[in-house]
C-alpha positions in Angstrom: -75.1 18.9 42.6 -72.3 21.2 43.9 -70.0 22.9 41.4 -66.3 21.7 41.6 -63.6 24.0 40.7 -60.8 22.3 38.9 -57.4 24.1 38.8 -56.0 25.2 35.3 -53.3 22.7 34.0 -51.1 24.0 31.3 -50.8 21.8 28.2 -47.5 20.2 27.4 -44.9 22.5 26.1 -43.0 21.3 22.8 -40.2 23.7 21.8 -41.3 27.3 22.3 -45.0 26.6 22.8 -45.5 25.1 19.1 -46.8 21.8 18.1 -43.9 19.1 17.3 -42.1 19.9 14.1 -42.7 17.7 10.9 -39.4 16.3 11.4 -39.9 15.3 15.1 -43.3 13.6 14.2 -41.8 11.9 11.3 -39.0 10.6 13.6 -41.4 9.4 16.0 -43.6 7.6 13.2 -40.5 5.8 12.0 -39.5 4.8 15.5 -42.9 3.5 16.2 -42.8 1.5 12.8 -39.3 0.2 13.5 -40.4 -1.2 17.0 -43.6 -2.6 15.8 -41.7 -4.4 13.0 -39.3 -5.8 15.3 -41.8 -7.4 17.6 -43.5 -8.7 14.7 -40.5 -10.6 13.6 -39.8 -11.4 17.2 -43.2 -12.9 17.6 -43.5 -14.8 14.2 -42.0 -18.5 14.1 -40.3 -19.5 10.9 -40.0 -23.3 10.7 -36.3 -24.2 10.7 -34.9 -20.7 11.2 -34.5 -21.1 15.1 -31.5 -23.3 14.8 -30.2 -22.0 11.7 -30.1 -18.1 11.8 -28.6 -17.6 15.1 -25.6 -20.0 14.1 -25.4 -18.2 10.8 -25.1 -14.8 12.8 -22.3 -16.0 15.0 -20.4 -17.3 11.9 -20.5 -14.0 10.5 -18.8 -12.5 13.4 -15.5 -10.9 12.5 -16.2 -11.7 8.8 -15.3 -15.3 9.1 -18.3 -16.3 6.9 -17.1 -14.0 4.1 -13.4 -14.8 4.3 -14.6 -18.3 4.0 -17.0 -17.8 1.2 -14.1 -15.7 -0.7 -11.8 -18.6 -0.4 -14.5 -21.0 -1.7 -15.4 -18.7 -4.6 -11.5 -18.5 -5.7 -11.0 -22.2 -5.4 -14.2 -23.5 -6.9 -14.6 -20.8 -9.7 -11.1 -21.6 -11.1 -11.1 -18.4 -13.3 -9.6 -15.0 -13.1 -12.9 -13.5 -12.8 -13.9 -15.6 -9.8 -10.7 -14.8 -8.0 -11.3 -10.9 -8.8 -14.8 -11.4 -7.4 -13.6 -12.7 -4.3 -10.9 -10.1 -3.8 -13.4 -7.3 -4.6 -15.8 -8.6 -2.0 -13.1 -8.7 0.6 -12.1 -5.3 -0.1 -15.5 -3.8 -0.1 -16.2 -5.8 3.2 -13.0 -4.0 4.8 -14.0 -0.8 3.7 -17.5 -1.0 5.2 -16.3 -2.8 8.2 -13.8 0.2 8.9 -16.2 2.8 8.1 -18.7 1.4 10.5 -16.6 0.7 13.4 -14.7 4.1 13.3 -17.5 6.5 12.3 -20.9 4.9 12.2 -21.2 3.3 15.7 -19.9 6.5 17.2 -22.2 9.0 15.4 -25.5 7.5 16.8 -25.4 5.8 20.0 -28.6 3.8 19.8 -29.3 1.3 22.6 -29.8 -2.4 21.6 -33.4 -3.7 21.6 -34.9 -5.1 24.8 -35.0 -9.0 24.3 -38.3 -9.7 26.4 -40.3 -10.4 23.2 -37.5 -12.6 21.6 -37.7 -16.4 22.5 -34.5 -17.6 24.2 -33.7 -20.2 21.6 -33.1 -17.4 19.2 -31.0 -15.2 21.3 -27.2 -15.3 20.8 -25.2 -16.8 23.7 -22.9 -13.7 23.6 -24.8 -10.2 23.3 -22.9 -7.5 21.4 -21.8 -4.8 23.7 -21.5 -2.0 20.9 -24.3 0.5 20.0 -27.0 -0.6 17.9 -27.0 1.6 14.9 -26.2 0.8 12.1 -25.7 -3.0 11.8 -22.0 -3.9 11.1 -22.9 -7.6 10.2 -25.5 -6.2 7.5 -23.0 -3.8 6.2 -20.5 -6.4 5.8 -22.8 -8.9 4.3 -24.0 -6.3 1.7 -20.6 -5.0 0.9 -19.2 -8.4 0.3 -22.2 -9.4 -2.0 -22.3 -6.2 -3.9 -18.4 -6.3 -4.4 -18.7 -9.9 -5.9 -21.7 -9.1 -8.0 -19.9 -6.2 -9.4 -17.2 -8.3 -10.8 -19.3 -11.6 -11.5 -23.0 -11.4 -11.9 -23.3 -15.1 -11.4 -21.3 -15.4 -8.1 -23.0 -12.4 -7.0 -26.4 -13.9 -7.4 -25.1 -17.1 -5.4 -23.9 -15.1 -2.6 -26.9 -12.7 -2.3 -29.3 -15.0 -0.4 -26.8 -15.9 2.1 -26.1 -11.9 2.7 -29.7 -11.5 3.2 -30.1 -14.2 5.6 -27.5 -12.7 7.6 -29.1 -9.4 7.7 -32.4 -11.1 8.5 -30.7 -13.0 11.4 -29.7 -9.7 13.1 -33.4 -8.6 13.6 -34.5 -12.4 14.1 -32.0 -13.0 17.1 -33.0 -9.6 18.6 -29.7 -7.5 18.4 -30.9 -5.0 16.0 -33.9 -3.0 14.9 -34.9 -3.1 11.2 -33.8 0.3 10.7 -30.2 -0.7 11.9 -30.2 -3.4 9.2 -31.5 -1.4 6.3 -29.1 1.6 7.0 -26.2 -0.9 7.4 -26.8 -2.6 4.3 -27.0 0.6 2.2 -23.6 1.6 3.6 -22.3 -1.7 2.5 -23.5 -1.2 -0.9 -22.1 2.3 -0.9 -18.7 0.8 0.3 -18.7 -1.6 -2.7 -19.2 1.2 -5.3 -16.6 3.3 -3.7 -14.0 0.5 -4.1 -15.3 0.2 -7.6 -14.6 4.0 -8.1 -11.1 3.4 -6.9 -10.4 0.0 -8.9 -13.1 -0.2 -11.7 -14.5 -3.6 -12.4 -13.5 -5.4 -15.4 -16.7 -7.4 -16.0 -16.7 -6.7 -19.8 -13.4 -7.1 -21.6 -13.4 -4.9 -24.6 -11.6 -5.1 -27.8 -9.8 -1.6 -28.0 -9.0 0.3 -31.3 -6.0 -1.1 -32.9 -4.7 -2.0 -36.5 -6.0 -5.6 -37.4 -3.9 -7.9 -39.2 -4.6 -11.4 -40.6 -2.9 -14.4 -38.9 -3.0 -18.3 -40.1 -6.4 -19.6 -38.9 -5.5 -22.6 -36.8 -8.7 -24.6 -36.1 -8.2 -27.0 -33.0 -4.6 -25.4 -32.8 -3.1 -27.2 -35.5 0.5 -25.7 -36.0 0.4 -24.1 -32.7 2.7 -24.8 -29.6 1.5 -23.5 -26.4 4.0 -23.3 -23.5 2.3 -23.3 -19.9 3.8 -22.0 -16.7 2.8 -24.6 -14.2 3.4 -22.2 -11.4 0.9 -19.4 -12.7 -2.5 -19.1 -10.6 -5.1 -20.7 -13.1 -2.8 -22.3 -15.9 -4.1 -25.6 -16.9 -2.3 -27.8 -19.5 -5.1 -30.4 -19.5 -7.8 -27.8 -20.3 -5.8 -26.5 -23.3 -5.2 -30.0 -24.5 -8.8 -30.5 -24.4 -9.7 -27.3 -26.1 -7.1 -27.5 -28.6 -6.5 -31.1 -29.7 -4.2 -30.6 -32.5 -1.7 -28.3 -30.7 1.2 -29.2 -28.8 1.1 -28.1 -25.0 4.2 -28.0 -23.0 3.9 -27.7 -19.4 7.0 -26.6 -17.7 8.5 -24.9 -14.4 9.1 -21.1 -14.3 12.9 -21.5 -14.8 12.3 -23.4 -17.9 9.7 -21.2 -19.7 12.2 -19.2 -21.7 14.1 -22.2 -23.0 10.8 -24.0 -24.0 9.5 -20.7 -25.8 12.8 -20.5 -27.9 12.8 -24.3 -28.7 9.0 -24.0 -29.9 9.4 -20.9 -31.9 11.7 -22.9 -34.3 9.0 -25.5 -34.9 5.6 -23.9 -35.0 3.4 -21.5 -37.1 2.2 -19.6 -34.1 3.3 -19.5 -30.6 1.1 -20.0 -27.5 1.6 -19.1 -23.8 -0.4 -19.5 -20.8 0.7 -17.9 -17.6 0.8 -14.5 -15.8 2.0 -11.2 -17.2 5.6 -12.0 -16.5 5.4 -15.4 -18.7 3.4 -13.4 -21.3 6.3 -10.9 -21.5 8.6 -13.7 -22.2 6.6 -15.1 -24.8 6.0 -11.8 -26.6 9.9 -10.9 -26.9 10.2 -14.3 -28.3 7.4 -14.1 -30.8 8.5 -10.6 -32.0 12.2 -11.8 -32.4 11.0 -14.7 -34.6 8.0 -12.9 -36.4 5.4 -15.3 -35.1 1.9 -14.5 -34.1 1.4 -15.0 -30.3 -1.8 -16.5 -28.8 -2.5 -15.6 -25.2 -4.3 -17.8 -22.9 -5.2 -16.1 -19.6 -3.6 -18.1 -16.8 -2.3 -15.6 -14.3 -4.0 -13.9 -11.4 -4.8 -10.4 -13.1 -3.9 -11.1 -16.9 -3.8 -7.3 -17.7 -2.5 -7.8 -21.3 -5.0 -10.5 -22.1 -7.8 -8.3 -20.6 -6.8 -5.2 -22.6 -7.0 -7.7 -25.7 -10.3 -8.5 -24.9 -9.5 -12.0 -23.8 -10.9 -13.3 -20.6 -11.1 -17.0 -21.2 -9.4 -19.9 -23.0 -12.4 -20.0 -25.4 -12.0 -16.3 -26.5 -8.5 -17.1 -27.6 -9.7 -20.3 -29.3 -12.3 -18.5 -31.3 -9.5 -16.1 -32.6 -7.3 -18.9 -33.5 -10.2 -20.7 -35.5 -11.0 -17.5 -37.4 -7.5 -16.2 -37.7 -8.2 -12.7 -36.3 -5.3 -10.9 -35.0 -4.1 -7.5 -34.2 -0.8 -5.7 -34.2 0.3 -4.2 -30.8 3.2 -2.2 -29.7 5.9 -3.5 -27.4 7.4 -1.2 -24.8 11.2 -1.3 -24.8 14.2 -0.3 -22.4 17.7 -0.2 -23.5 20.0 -1.8 -22.5 18.0 -4.8 -21.4 18.6 -7.1 -18.6 21.7 -9.6 -18.3 23.5 -7.6 -21.1 20.8 -8.0 -23.8 20.5 -5.0 -26.1 16.8 -4.5 -25.3 14.4 -5.6 -22.7 10.7 -5.5 -23.6 7.3 -4.9 -21.6 3.7 -5.4 -22.7 2.2 -3.7 -19.6 4.5 -1.6 -17.5 8.0 -0.5 -16.7 9.0 1.1 -13.3 11.6 2.1 -11.0 11.7 3.4 -7.4 9.5 1.8 -4.8 7.5 -0.5 -7.0 10.5 -2.9 -7.7 11.0 -3.0 -4.0 7.3 -4.0 -3.5 7.9 -6.7 -6.1 10.7 -8.2 -4.2 9.0 -8.1 -1.0 5.9 -9.8 -2.5 8.1 -12.5 -4.0 9.9 -13.0 -0.6 6.8 -13.3 1.6 4.3 -14.9 -1.0 5.6 -18.7 -0.3 4.8 -18.2 3.3 1.5 -16.3 3.3 0.3 -16.4 0.0 0.2 -13.8 -3.0 -2.5 -11.5 -2.1 -1.6 -11.1 1.6 2.0 -10.6 0.5 1.3 -7.9 -2.0 -0.9 -5.9 0.6 1.7 -6.1 3.3 4.5 -5.2 0.9 2.3 -2.2 -0.5 1.9 -1.0 3.3 5.6 -1.2 3.6 6.6 0.9 0.6 3.9 3.5 1.1 5.5 4.2 4.6 8.9 4.8 2.8 10.6 8.2 2.7 13.8 7.5 0.7 13.5 8.7 -3.0 15.5 7.6 -5.8 18.0 10.1 -7.1 18.0 10.2 -10.9 17.9 12.2 -14.1 14.9 12.2 -16.2 14.9 13.9 -19.6 18.0 15.9 -18.6 16.5 17.1 -15.3 17.9 15.8 -12.0 15.3 15.1 -9.2 14.5 12.8 -6.4 11.7 10.3 -7.5 9.7 8.0 -5.4 8.2 6.2 -8.2 8.5 6.5 -12.1 6.1 4.3 -14.1 5.9 4.0 -17.7 2.7 2.2 -19.4 2.8 0.5 -22.9 0.0 2.7 -24.2 -2.0 5.3 -22.5 -4.3 4.0 -19.5 -7.5 5.2 -18.5 -7.5 7.8 -15.9 -10.0 6.3 -13.4 -8.9 5.8 -9.9 -5.7 5.8 -8.3 -4.1 3.1 -10.4 -3.8 2.6 -14.3 -6.6 0.3 -15.0 -7.5 -0.2 -18.8 -5.9 0.7 -22.2 -8.1 1.7 -24.9 -5.5 1.4 -27.8 -2.4 -1.0 -27.5 -0.8 0.4 -30.5 -0.9 4.2 -29.9 2.9 4.7 -30.2 2.6 6.3 -26.7 4.2 5.6 -23.4 1.9 6.7 -20.3 4.6 8.1 -18.0 3.7 8.9 -14.4 6.1 10.2 -11.7 5.8 10.7 -7.9 8.4 13.0 -6.6 10.3 12.5 -3.4 9.4 14.2 -0.2 7.7 13.6 3.0 5.3 10.5 3.1 4.9 10.7 -0.6 2.8 7.3 -0.6 0.3 8.5 1.7 0.0 11.9 0.1 -0.5 10.0 -3.4 -3.4 7.9 -1.9 -5.1 11.0 -0.3 -4.8 12.9 -3.5 -6.2 9.8 -5.4 -9.3 9.6 -3.0 -9.8 13.4 -3.4 -9.7 13.5 -7.2 -7.7 12.9 -10.4 -4.1 12.3 -9.7 -3.2 15.0 -12.3 -4.1 17.5 -9.6 -1.7 16.3 -7.0 1.3 18.3 -6.2 3.4 15.2 -5.8 2.4 13.7 -9.0 2.9 14.3 -12.7 1.4 12.5 -15.7 2.5 12.8 -19.4 2.0 10.8 -22.6 5.6 10.6 -24.5 7.2 8.8 -27.1 10.3 8.0 -25.2 12.3 9.2 -22.3 15.8 9.0 -21.1 16.7 8.1 -17.5 20.1 8.8 -16.3 22.3 8.9 -13.2 21.3 5.4 -12.0 23.6 3.9 -9.3 24.9 0.4 -10.0 22.4 -2.1 -8.8 19.4 0.0 -9.1 16.3 -2.1 -9.3 13.6 -1.9 -12.2 10.5 -3.9 -12.7 8.8 -4.8 -16.0 5.6 -6.7 -16.1 6.2 -8.0 -12.5 9.8 -9.2 -13.2 12.7 -7.4 -11.4 16.2 -6.6 -12.8 19.0 -4.3 -12.0 20.4 -1.4 -13.9 23.2 1.2 -13.8 24.1 4.5 -15.7 21.2 5.2 -18.1 18.2 3.8 -19.6 16.4 4.8 -22.8 12.6 3.8 -22.5 10.4 3.8 -25.6 8.2 1.8 -28.1 8.9 -0.9 -30.7 5.8 0.3 -32.6 3.4 -2.6 -33.8 6.0 -5.0 -33.2 4.0 -7.9 -32.1 1.0 -9.8 -33.9 -1.4 -11.2 -31.2 -4.7 -13.3 -31.9 -7.6 -11.4 -30.5 -11.3 -10.6 -31.2 -12.3 -7.9 -33.7 -13.6 -4.8 -32.2 -17.6 -5.0 -32.2 -19.0 -2.1 -34.3 -21.7 -0.1 -32.6 -25.0 -0.1 -34.6 
């Protein structure tokens, strides 16, 4: 047999003559695994999934599924926690969607899977034209479900299967590889936790440190008169009548609340109120003037004062009424008060500058578009403002974009005050945003970067009081969501331990 000479063929060259690197080999293995798993899902038939998952995937386009779910949670839940869970879910979704569409899709330009192995009945009628990595639908689903769960574990458990089905549908319909879905879901979870870092969840109302005070025990509400603001988000007179069969419950329109509170104060052993923080403000002033203990029933959208008392539900307040557990708390005070009164009071916050304008815009737009959208649009409007308020604070004249004074020192987590650990500390939490170019946007940027105390446009102090002078006639001020006008000068201070409020005793650590 003749000898055949074969020419030398050089081996394939990888890099500079070396074998493929560990990272390259790992990437190839992961890519092979990704494609293999995609084809397994494509070849597998799940009974009932063919008509369901493609429709679910389409319904999740543009967040329609999650906005609908959020509306359902807020309506069916009927509680402040449910509304907070819905809002946190939407906020988390918005952050995840913005991140994916502006950064994620452009960072890795991965082609969509080839649809040869996917049965026609599963394929979407309109195929996406964006890049495949990461999955925006999966990010939105995970962000919404995680955001809801961070505020309400129960609603989070209800939403989680729906979010998982949407993520699965993206592989089942052939528009994403499994790794697209996994990474997208991870980014969605991260977005929800980022929102929580900015606005901490309030899943566990706490009873902060404060002086305790005995109040009349009123089982079933005997001797209690409750005034209910019918316009508040979750105020429910019938619920209160069922929970407190011996109490007198008066439901009234917002313009009649103050008159009903004054009338009730002359006849009852304890005064009760159900409504938002503005309604609670009115009741607190009346109760303090008459020396009556106050029972607060959460009935507004946010219920900041009730939450800081450790009260999240009507049942929490009813338990305190039954046992006679109460606390003494400070009242914030400004002098002169609105409409010629000697003093005005606030249980949460006092402010001047852009916030009163935000409240006015919100109140003007909310009847047409709803409270939450109106609040967001109003915030966007004032964040763009560059017209500071010229005033004099503690003897020094300066341009201010915002002055905020909280009744008690707030926690320093995130860009906004969140929670108070002591409602009888005798201190005002004073925060000032100086005037200048785009102070609102600079404040937001500083808040995202770190503690607000590091911001050059922001200052924070804990004070017993401060004097504000040089106010032009008609200068708007805001207190607990209400707006009034001031002129000349104001003294903002505290009425220490002026109010007795029913609330749970602080649980002792063991």
